[in-house]
N, C-alpha and C positions, 0 to 999 in steps of 0.2 A: 386603603381597600375601595375598591369603587364598584358598586354593583348596579343592576337594571333589573325590572321584575320580568320575570321570564314569562315570554308569550304563549298565550294558548295556540297549541298547535292542531284546530281542525280547518287549516289552511296554510298557505305562505304568506309569508311576511310582505307588508305593504308598507309605503310612503311614510304613513302613519308612525309605524315602529321605528322606521330609519330614522326620522326627523327627532323624535323624543331619545331614542339610542345614541346619537351624534353628541349631546350633551355629556353624556358617559366617557365616549370614546374621546372626544375633545381633551377632557378633563384629564382621564385617564394617561394619555399622550403627553400632556401638558405637564403633570407632575413626573412622568419617567425623564422627561428635556431637563426638569428642574433638579434631578440628581436622587428621586426617590426610587425605592423598590415600589412597584404598583402591582397589586394584584386585581386584574379584570376577568373574572368568569361568568358565564354565561349557561344558562339551561333552558327547559322547554317544558311547559306544563300541560299536563295531559289529563289532569283529576277532575271531577264534576260531570255536569250534564251535558254540555254543548255535544262533545262527542258522540256520547250516548244516544243523544236524540238526534244528531244529523243521522248516525247508522241506522237507528228504526226507522227514521223518514224515509230512508232511501229503500230499505226493506219493505216497504209498504208500497211505494212506487213500484217497485218490480213485480209486488205479487199481484198489484192491480192492473198494471198497465204492460205487464211484459218485460223481458231484457233482450234486447233493450227496448227500453218502453215506448210505445206510441203514444203519446200524450194527444188527448183531444184539441187542444189549443194548438196543435200543429198544423190544423186545417185553419186559414184565415178565417172562414165564415164562422165558425164555432168559435175559434177566438175572441173574434168581435162580439159573438153573442154573450161568451163567460163574461168579458171585461161589463158589457153594457148591465150584465146582472149584479154583477158585484158593484159597478157604481152604484146602480138603484139600490141595493141593499145598504151601503155607505150612505146614502143621501136617506134613506127611511131611519137608519139609525140615528143620524146626525139631527133629522128632523125633532127626533124626541128629546133632544136636549137643548131645543133653541126655541127662541121667541117667534112670535108671528110674523115677525119681518123676515123671517127664513135665513138668518145671518146663522151660519154652523159654527158650533161649539167644539169641534172634533171629528166633524164627517172627512173624508179623503176621496172622496168622488172624483172631483176634478184629476186629481192624483192617478187615480186606478185608471180612469180614461186615456189620460195622457199617455203612461207610461207601462200598463198594464203590471203595475208592479204587484199586484195582488197575486199573479199566476207565478210563484216562485217554486222551483222544481230542485231538489237536492241531486239529480241527476245531472240538470244544467250547470248546476254550481259546480260540481266535480268537473265535468266534462273542459270548463275553464282552466282547469290546471293539472288534469290527470289524463294519460291515455284512455280512451272509451272503452277498450277492451278491458282495461283493469278496472274500471268501476264498480263492476257487480262484487268484489271483493271488499268494499267497504263498507258492506251490512254488517261484518265483523268491527267491532270498536278498535281491537289490536290491529287492525290494517291501519289506521291513521296515526296509532303510535310509530310505528315502522317506515309509515312513508312519507310523513310531513317533518319530522325534526332533522332527519338526514337533509331535507331540501333546504331547511331553515339554516341548519351549518353551515352548508354550501353559500346559502346566499351571503351570510355574513362574513365569510373567509374572502369572497369577491367584494364586500363592501371595504375590507382593511380595515376589520374591527379590532384588532392587536388584543383578542381573546385569547386566555390560557384554556386551549380545549382537552387538556388533559383532567378538568374537573367540571366538564358538562354531562349531563345527565337528562333522563325525562323522570317526572313523577309517577304516582300510582303504584300499586302491588308489583306490577311488571317489573320493576326495579327493586330487586331486595336489597339493596344496601340503602335505598334512601326509605324504602318502606318501615327497615330497621329503624331509622332516625326518627322517623315521625310517630313510630309507636312510643320511641323512649321519650319525645317532647310531649305528647300526651300524657305518658306516665308521671312526668314531673308536674306537670300544670294538674293534674288530680290530686296529687301528693300534697301541693302546695293551696288545695281548695279552691281552683278556679275554675274547677268543671266538673259541675252539677246537673242535678236529673229534676224533672219536673215538667208540669204542664206550662207552656208559656204560647203566646200570641205570636206567630209569626207569618210572614207573607209565605202562601201555600198554594200550590197547584193542584186542584182536585184530579186534572188529567194524569199528571205524575204521580200523584200519590205521595208527595212528601213536600217539605219547605223547599221554598225558590229562593235562593239567597242572589246576590247581585250578579254572579258569575253565569246563575242559569236562567238568566232574565236575557229576552230578546228587547226588551223594552222597559223602562222604569228602573235603571240601576239608580242604589242609594235611597229608594223610595222604604220607607218603614211605616207600621201599622200606625193606624190615628186612634185614640179612645174616642166614644162617643156614649152620649148618655139617650137611649130612648126613653121618651115619655109615652105611656100609655094613654090615649085618647079615647076613651071609653065612647063606642058608639051605641047612641038611645033609641035609634029608630032603624029600621029593615026595609025600606021600600025597595020595590022594583027587583034588580039581579041580587039585591042581598037578602031576599025573603028566606032562602036555604039557611041563612045563617041564624035565624031568629033563635033564642033562648041560648044563644053560647055568648062567651066572653070573648067582643070581638073590640079588637082595638086599633084604630089607625097608630101607626107606630113612626112618630118622626124623630131624627138623630139629630141631635142638637149638643154643641161644645159650650152650651152656658144655661145649664141647670138654676142655677139661682135668680134667672128672670122669669120662671114659669108662674110666678105670681101676677104676672103682667099680661097673660095669654089672653086674647080677642078673639080669635079663631084659628081656621087650619087650612092651609093651602096645599093644592095638590095640581099637577098638571093637566090641562083638560083633557089633551090627546095622548098622554101618558099611559102605558100598560103595567096595570098593577096586578096582584092575587091576592087571596085571603088563605093565608099559609098557616096550618095549625102546628102547632109547639108541643114539646110534649108535656107540659103543665096543662094543657088542653086549650090554652087561650088561642086567639086565630088573629095574629098581626096581619093588616090590610099595609104591603110593603111593594116594593118594587119586584121583580124577579131576580134580578140582578143581586140584590142586597139577601132576598132569601137563601141564596146558596152561602153566606156568611155568616148567616144565622145558624146554618144545619152544620157549619164547621165549627161552631164555637160553645156546642153543648146546649142547644135550644130545641132540639130535634131528637126524636128517639133513636134515631139511627145517623152516626157521623155521615157529612156530606150528602144527605138523601132529603130532599123535602118532599111535604105533601101538601099541594096547592088544592084548596077544596072548591075555588072558584077564579075563573081569571074575569077582570074587572077592570074597565077604563076609569080614566080621570072623573069622564063627564058623568059615571054611574056613582060617583061619590059625591058630586056637586050639592050643596045645600044640606049635607048630611049632618044632623045635630049630635053633638058631642059632649062628653062631660070631662072638663080638661084639670088635673091635680094642680091644687094651689090656687086655682084661677079664681077670680072675686064673682064672675059669672057663673051663674048654675048650669047654662047652657051656650056653646058657642056652634058655629056653622064652619063647614069647609066650602071655601071659596076658591076660584080660579086663580091660579099664577103662571102665564104662559113664560117665564123665565126660569123654572125650576129645570136643574139639570136629574136626569135621571141616571146619571153614570156617578153622583155622588150622593152619599147619605142613602137614604130610603126612598127619596122621591117624594116623600110626605113631609111638611116645614108646617111647624107650630109656629104663631105668629103673636109676636111681642112687640108692639110696635112703640111703646116708650123707649125702649134701647137698641132696637133694631130697624135702622134708614131703611133697607127693602121691604119691610113690613108695613113701616110707616106709610111709605109713598104709594105702596101697590093697595094698601086699603081704602086711603084718602081716595085714589083713583074711583076705585068702587063706590065709596060714597059721593063722589063729585058727577060721575058719569051713569046713572041708573038705566040708562038705555044698554050700554055696554053690558053692566052686570044681567041684565035681563036676557042677553045673547045666549048666556050660560045657564037659564032658570033661577037667578039670584034676585030674590026679591028684597026690596027696602028693610023690611024687620028682620033681614040675615046680617046687615051691616052697620044702617042706620044709628041703632041704640049702643054701638059697642063703642064706646069712649077710650080714650087713650089711659092706660091707668100707672101713676107714676109709682114705681118700686125702688128706684135709686135715686141717689142725690148726687150729681156730680158737679164740685165747682168751678164755676164759670159756665156749665150747660144747664143747669137747673136739673130737676126732678122728671123731665121728658127729653132726655138728650138726642134721640134720634130725631124728634122732630124739629128742635133747636138747630140740628146741622142740615136736615132737609133747606128748613128756611134760610139760614146761614147760606149754601151752595144754591139755593133756589132749584132744586130738584124738583120736577112736576111728574116726572114718569119711571116706570119701572126700568125704562129701556137707557137710562142714562148711566150705562153700566161704570163709566170711570169716575163719574162724582161719587156714586153708590161707594164705590169700592173706597175713596176717599173718603166719605164720611163714615163708613164701617169701621175704616182701620182707627180711625181717631176716636170714633164713640168706643168702641171697644177695647183700647187701651187705656183710655182715661178711666173709663168703668170699672176694670181690672185695678188698677192701682190706687184709684183716689176715690173710687165710688163708695157710697156709703148705704148702707139697706135701710129702706122707710118701711119694710114691712117684714111680718112674718116673726117666728120665735128669735129670728137672729136679728131682729130690727137694731138699728145703731152701729154693726159690725162692719167693718171694710168688706167688700166685696171679694177680696182676695183669699180673706181669711173664712169667708162665711159660705163659699162656694163649695169646698169640701165637705163641708158638715151637711148643707142641703143635698148634695149629692148621695152620701152616704143614707142620709135618712128616708128619701125618698127610693133608694134601691132596697133598704129594710122593710119599708111599708108595701113594696110590691105595685107601687104606680110608676116605677122607673127600672129600668135594667141597663147592663153594660155591655154594649156593642162596638166590634172593631173593623176596621176596612183599611185597605193601604191608602197612603197619603194620595197617592197618583195612580195613573195606570199602569198597571205590571203584567207584561206577558212573557210566560215561560220560554225556554227554546224551542218547546214541542207545541207553540201558539196558543196555549191556554191563557184566558186574561183570570189570574190571580185573586183570589180573595185573603183573609187573616184568618186563619184556624187555630183553635185553641189545642195543640197536641202534645203528647207525651215526648220531651226531647232531650239529649245531652245537650248542654249549652254552657258557655264561657260567660263568666258572672262579669264581663266587661262594665263598668260604671262604677262598680264597687268602692264606696268614699275611700278608703286608703289607697287600693291601685289606683285608681282616678287621680287622687292627689301624688301619688309618685312620678307617674307620667306628665304630669301638668308641670310640676316642680322640674322636670328634667326639660322639657320644651323650651321652659321660660329660663334657663340658665346659660350661661357662658357656655356649657358643655355641648350645646346642639345649635346648628347654623339652619334655617329655615330659607336664608337668601334672600327674603321678600317679607315686607311686612304683612300683605295680603294673604302670604301661604301661612304664616303664622296666626295670621286671625282665623283662618280656616280650621286649623290643628287644634285651636283653643275650642271652636265649636264642637268638632267630630270628638274630640274627647270625651268632653261633656254630654254629647248625644247619643254616642254609642254604648250600649247596654244590653246584658243579656241575649247571648248571641247564639243560635242554633249550628252547632259545630257538626252534626252528623244528618247523614242520610239515610235511606235504607235502600236506595240502588244506586248504581253509576260506578263510574272509575274512581280508584283510590285507594286508600289503606285502609282496612279496617279497624275497628277501636278496639284497644288492647284489651280491655276488660269484658265487650261487649259486642261480640264478632258480628250482630246482626245489622250494626250500624255502621256506616262506611265516613270517613271524615272526610267534610265538604271542601272545596277547592280553595277559598279562601281563608281555611284554619291549617291547612298543610302547608301553608307559603308564608308564613310570620318570622320562622329565624333558620331557613333554609341556608341565609347567608353564612353562618356557621359551619353548615355542612359542607362547602365550597373547601375551606380552609383545608379539610382532609380528603375531598372527593379524588384527588390525584393519587391517593393509596387505595381508593376504593374501585373509582370507575377506569380512569386512565382514558387515553386517547383512543376515539372511534367505539367507545364501550357505553352508548346512551343508556340500553336497557340494563347495565349492569350483570351482564353475562359473566357468571362465579369463573368460567375457565381463561376470562380475559382480564380478570383483577390483578392488578400490577402487584400488590403484593402477597398473593394466595390467599386473602383473607375469605374466610366462609361467612356468608351473612347472618348463620345461624350464631356464630360466636360475638355478633354484634351486640351484647347484652346491655342492659341497663346500667349496670356497673361498668360496663367499658364507656360508654358516651359520658357517664358521670365522671370517671377518672380525666376523660380529655378535656371535656368541656366544662365540668363545674368542680373543677379542681378538687375532687374526694379521693377517698383511698385507692390504693392500687389494687385491681380484683386480686382476690387471693387465690384463684385459679382461671387461667384463660388459658385459650389455645393462641393465643395472638402473643407473640413475643414482648417482653417488658421493653426491649429495645424499640420495636414499631411502635408500641402503646407511647412512649416517649415522646418520641418523632410527631407523631401526629400531635400529641397534647402541645407540643413546642411549635409546630406550626400554628395551631388555633391561636396559641398567646402572641406569636408574631403578629399576625395580620389583624387579627381583632382586637378593639372594635372596627366597624365598619365607618369608615370615613365619610361616605358620600354614596347616596342611593338617589338614582334618578330615574322619574317617572313623570308621566302626565298627570294633570291637575285632579282628573276623575278618580285616582284612586285614593285621594287623601281622605276621603268620610269612611273608607273600609281598610283596604289592605294596609298602606301606610300607617294608619292610626292602631290597627290591629298588632303592626309589627313592634312599634313601642310598648304597647300594654304586654305584649309574650314576653320580648326582652325583660321588661322590669319583672316579669314574676319568674322566669328560668333563672335569672341573674338577680335576684332581689336584693342579694348580698353584695353583689360586685357592679354597681351603676357605672362604673368605668368602662363596664363591657356593651354599654346602651349604646343605639346608633347617634354618631356624631353630627350627621348632616342629611338633609333631604333637600332635593332640588327638584321642583315641579314647573312644568312648562304646560303652555296652552295646548290645543288639537293645532292640527298643521291643515289649512285650505291649500287648494291648488288654484293659482291666479285667480286670489280672492273671492271662492267659491267652496264650498262644501264638497269632500270628495265624493263623488257618486258615478256608479256604471253608466247610467242612464245620459249623465253629463257628457260621459268620456274622459272625466277627468281622475278615473279610480286610478291611481299607479302602484303596481307592484313594484318591491323592491328591486329586483332582480330585472326586470323590464326597465326601471328607471335607469339601475347602471350600465345596461347596454347603450341605452340611448344617449346618456348625456357623459357617460364615462362614470368611474367611481369617484374620481376627485371632483368632477364637474358637479355630481350630485351633491358630494358633501360639502361643496362651498355654497352652492344653494341652500342648503338647510342651514347652514350658518348664516346665511345672509337674510332667512326668513323671519328671524325674529328670535326672541329669548324671554320675554315675560310670562304672565299669565295667562294673557290675552292670546285670543288664536291666532297663530302666525301663519305666514304666507309663503308657498314655495312657488317662486316663479319659474315656468318653464322656459321663459326667454333670459331670467339670469341663468340657468344652467346649462343652456344652449351657449350665451355668448361666454361663460366660463372658459368653455371649450376653447374658445378662440385667443380669449387673455393668458390664459395658462401657456399657450403654444405661441404667442408673440413673446413673452416674458421668456421661454426657452431658449428661443432663436437668438434674443438680446442677451441671454448668458453667455450663449455659444460665440456671439460676435465681440463681446466685450472681451471674454477669455482671447479670441484670436487678436483683437487690437493690442490685449497687455502683451501676449507673447511677441507680437511683431513691434514693439515699442511704440505704438500710437498714443499710449497714455502718457500722462505728465509722471514722472518719476518723483519719489517721495524726497528727495534732495532738492527738488524745485521750492521756489517759496509758495508758502501758503497764503490764499490770495481770500478776500471777504467770503465769497459764497464756498470755499471749500469748509470753512468753520460753519455756515449755515448748514451745510448738508450734513456735516458729521454731528451737528447738534440735533439735526432733525429725526436722524438715525437714532441716535437715544433718547429723544422725547417719544417717539413712536414705540419704540421698543418698549418703555416703560409703560405707555398707554396699555399696548396690549398684553404687557404681563399682568397688569392690574386686572384687564377686562378678563381675561382667560381665570383668573384666579378667583372672580368675583363671578363666574359663570355667564359673562356678557360677549359671547362669542359673537355677535354679529358687532359690535364694538372694537372687540379686537379683531376681527377680519378687516374691519374700516382703516384701523391704525396700521395693522399689520401687513396689509395688503395694498387696499387701495391708495391710502395716506402715503404708503412709502412709495407707491408708483409714482405718485403725483410728485413726492420729492425727488425722486430722481430724475423724472421729466424736466421738472425747473432745474436743477442741477445741469442735465445735457444740453438744455435748450441755452442756459446762462453761457456755459463753457463755449459752446458751437458759434454764438452772435459775437461772443467777448474775444473768439480767435485763442482760446487757452484750451488745451486738452484737458479731458477730465484727469485727475490725480487716481494714480493707480490702486493707492492702499485704499481710499475711499471707495472706488467701484467696488473692489474685493470685499471691502466691509461690509457696505449694502448686498451683495449677494449672498454673503453667508449669514447675513443677519434676515434676508427676505426668507431665505431655506428654511431657516430654523423657526421664524415666526410663524410660517406656514405649514410648519410638520404636523400640529395636531389636525388640519385641516385636510390637508392635500398632501397626505405623505408619500404616495408615489410620485408626484411631482416633484417634492422636495427631495427623495431620493435620487431621481434623475438627474439634478441639477447640483446635488450634493456629488454626485460621482465627477460631473463636467468639471468642478471645481478641483478636481484633485485629489479628492478626500478617498480613501479604501475603507473606512469604517460605514457603519449604517448611522443616517442622520436620526432614526428613532431611538439610538443608545447615546447621542451625542447633549450634552447641555446647552440648557438654554444660554443664548449669546450675552455675553457681560456687556453692561453698556453703562456710562459714565452719567451723573448726574445732569440735568438739562440746565443749559446757562440760561438763565430768564431773560437776562437782560441781552444776549445774544437773540433769545428769540423775539423779544420785544423787537429788536432793532429790524428781524425778518420781516415780523408782522408791519414795521413801517415801510419796508420796502414794499412789500406786497401790496399794503392797502394804497399806498401812493401809486404806484404803478395801474392799479385796478381804476382808482378813482380819475387817473389820467386818461386810460383807454377809454372811459364813460365820456369824458369829457370832449374828446376828439370825436368821437363816433357822432354824438351832437351836434359839432360846430356844423355852421351851415357851410362854409368854406373849411375845407380841410387845410390844416395847416402844415408848412413844410419847415418852418422854423421854431422853435421853441425855448421856453427857458423854465427848470424849476428854480422857484423864489422861496429859499428856506428862511428861518429866524426862530435865535437861541431863546427869546424872552417871551414870556406871554406879556399880553396887553395888561394895564392896571387892574381892569374890573376881573379878568380872568385871574390873575394874582389871589386877588381879596377872595376870590370863591373857594380858589385852591387852599389858602390860609385858613379860611371857615373850616372845609372837608375835611383838613387835620385835624381837627377839634374834636369831629364828630367820628374818628376812626382809631381804635385802641385795640389790642390784643387779636391784631390780624381780622378786624372785621368793623363794618359802619355800626352804629346802634339801631335797633330795631324800629327806631321812628325817624330816620333820617328823611325820607320824603315829607313827611310832616314838619319836622324843622327848618326845613331847606325851605318851604314855601313860607314859613313864619320869617325867616332871615331875609329871603328875598323884598318880603314885605316892608323892610324897613330901609331897602336903598332907595338913594335920591331920585335915580335916574328910571323912573318906573317903566320907560320906553324899552330900556335894556333887558326886563325881567323875565321874558322871554327866552332869550339869548343866555342869561345866564343859568336858567333851569334846564336846557338844552345841554351846555353845557357841564354842567354838574352831575346829569344824569349819565352823559358820556364817559366821563372821566369816572365815574362808580363802578360800571362796568369794566372800565380797563384795569382798576385797582383789583376787581373781582379775578380778572384773568390774570395778570402779570404781576401783581403784588403792589405794596404803598410806593415804588417807585414812581408810578403812572401818575403821582402828584405832586411831583418835584417839579420847582418854580422854573427850573432850566432843565433843559435836556441832558439825559445822563450818557448820549451819545451825539457825536459830530454826524449830524443830517449828512451834511456836503458831500462829507467822506464818503458814506455809506452808497448815496446817489451816484456819486463820481467814479466808485470802483463798479459800478453797473452801468455807466454811461452810453457803452455800445449795446447792451442788452436794451436797456431802455430806448433808445434810439431806434433798434429795429422794428422793437413792439409796438413802436407809437408811429413807424414807417415817415420818420421825420428824416429831411436832408442836412438839418443843424439842429444843434442841440446843445446845452450847456446849464449848469447849476450856479446859482448866484446867491450869497448870502449876504442879508440887510445889514447895513454897518461895516461890510467889510468889504464887497465887492461894489462894482460901478452895477446899478439897474438896467435891465433891458429898456431902448427907448421906447418910447408910449406909456411906459407903466407910471402910474400917478399915485400919490397918496390913497387915494378913493378905492385905487384897485388893491391895496395892501391890506384893505380892512379885514379879507378872509385868510390873510395869510397868520399861521400861529404854529407855534413849536409841535413838532409832530405832524402837521397837516400843512405841507407846501402847496405854495401857488402854482400852477401852469397855466404860464401866460404865452401869448405869441402876437405877433403882430397882426395877424390875420384874423384875431378875434378870439381865439381860443382861450379860454380863463375860467379855472377851476380851481377849488379851494372847500374846505368844509369848516364848519364854525365847531 
């Protein structure tokens, strides 16, 4: 059973879908050709917010601008003005997160000006895919469900995907059969204690009024909440704009990840041109923080009303400079607020507490203010605000001392806060060493390791009221509705991912022999994701989907209703049937009413529980469905792009381990993940004109041409490259090969090919061996999901082998052997069936077959004759070297000889004998090269050391390619015989009038060849000699 994550149906399928999909399509067809029954089903995902958000956006556009809408930007002058305004706004926003050099950390003003990407209308997006007259209907989310899935189905059919369409469906409550399955799944999870309720911190959209999971986002997929500790720095004086706050408990509220370092505070930093606010909390305290972070506080229980802030004063960073503060745990009674121009207003609270002993940024920034009083004075900072505040040692780190930040800044010679890369390096090393190996020097936890003291100090500060906990997203997250998200503590139904026993079960499975990740890098990502994933909010309060069975005010979100649906595929043919994506009850093939799909029914089918005592579904039908599930499950392979590793793929492992906790043999057996696909080495983009839809690509390059280019694009976790040139050229290549099939079949019928009764010549054996060798390589490649390697061996190299054989026969005056030509054509057709099935079916029929090639067995092939492969390599490398020699000759020779020798010179023999001693169990020792250097150092002829090293390195590679026979002291084959059989071919290739082969010690040497000229002649490396001066050979 092979599956692929169902694509989200808010539009048509594109090349990204097609590329990842081909990995599943190719493997499914390969397994069919290997004689297996293969189930490859497909469905369409509609759950969640994306469709709902798009429909809402379209509705707003129509209400605002009419139908059809008359958007203001359609006027070129208005558009120009709008883009300028957006660019200015983006630049202003970016400037508030930059240093004085103006280097932006997040602004997109240039992009807005160049492409106008800031003006994106839902109407315009739909206009590219839908008849404009029909667009108004898309304000209803259900229209999307009816419109795009059938188009996706048609696109996949044209793509030759080999899908069992009887099992296809759409998700959400619109489909009552799938809806019943998801309700059963969640009842089982609740029964197992995996679905819990409580207040949890999750990424949240205030605009949408609900948690924003990965599939609900337009930006920031994979980003989760990050916990910070807010340190309350009490304001001691209220000058200027702060006067209205006098008498209140006012705090600057920096966010830190290192509460244990608060003993070393010397000052506080703010961004001089940053925008801040004085926000009232429910406790009556006033926090001076960024406006952005205030929203997060309001969603985490700090304000009287959820998601509602109360700003008492708008302040700039300049209003806060020089402000005296009282810092908890600090040795100084009073510290001051200082300027720092590198603070980001898009991270934390925009306020930074300074610990120069252990934070390199803080150290170098404080030192700059001390060293440059004139610079400090520009911000109104006086010497007494900086000079008395020395670095306070608080943590001892072996090798770094008790002032790690100062140590690292001096070591790396960091002088300015603008040396970002060096500071990042210093910070990473300081923080890592400090946490793992640092020892506290101060406070009640003096003598404890930092890693042990940190949670204790955090808890104590929170209990004492000098700190509090705050969360925000690890990075920027934007919902599908365009809202920048915060972290909110909300009442939620959540899945308890990460629970110790559950996690251990999943980890043990992934690292067992029962699971194949196909790639070490992928396996490492699963290991990380399994440990990272925890307490996942699995419901929303609105959007498309299935209602939570026991609490119908909640809708199950899109990642949570898509974890074990692969099991549903096994019985979907009884429920959905062909052309019934929405699960129309009247079109159900077995006449089952969705209301009869009770938990007892699903438990019988999927969990091997007792037969339901009373069911409207016949026992015979229930047994059939149960039998089908048992036949197809577990899922052998799931293919996906790599971005689903942190969420969907890991969640699927967790859910299988929960639902079938007593049957680990039903858990997924393999996940294959690939990188994203680029087009012509650039990211797909509408503005670049290289965003390719699946149907358009097939129309332009044909189905098989597109599939071949996808196979050629790559197979690893790295981003692949779909080359339009390859796609274009593949059409021509397939057409040329099709014609060759026709011509060769006609030649065979006309008696122009050599009959099998004729003598077998050397090149017949070579060609046959190459067919076998390349068939094996292709087989191994397909089995290991290396389709680019399979394409190379099974298509390009096969064509190369045929071309060599054809040319050899042509120049040797010998027709191709009929049986070998047929064998090659049969093999090529079968090897290419997974990648180019339509082309393969066409040539298969030309060969006189009446069956479908997609149902044929993979070609049989004999084991490779490695000695024959070595002979072939000898012939081809000799010819290649000869061509190079002739091409470089000043006077092109007309007469030449190949001079061969069977035995090595004495020093080469000694080297081979030594190498035999370094080779055992099919491999050289791990210290081979080091030992070789020592051995050559003992040789008497020091001038020959370089030659010995080169020779040994060459032979080592030969051994690794063809085996131990490459170290034989004499040649295992007759070089002269091989070259003589190809004499006419070689002569034609080198364009010689006269050509011969001679063997040293047997034949008379060519006139003019002396002993010095023979030095480069060795076994396996013939010397090309001509009286005109062309001489060639390799050491």
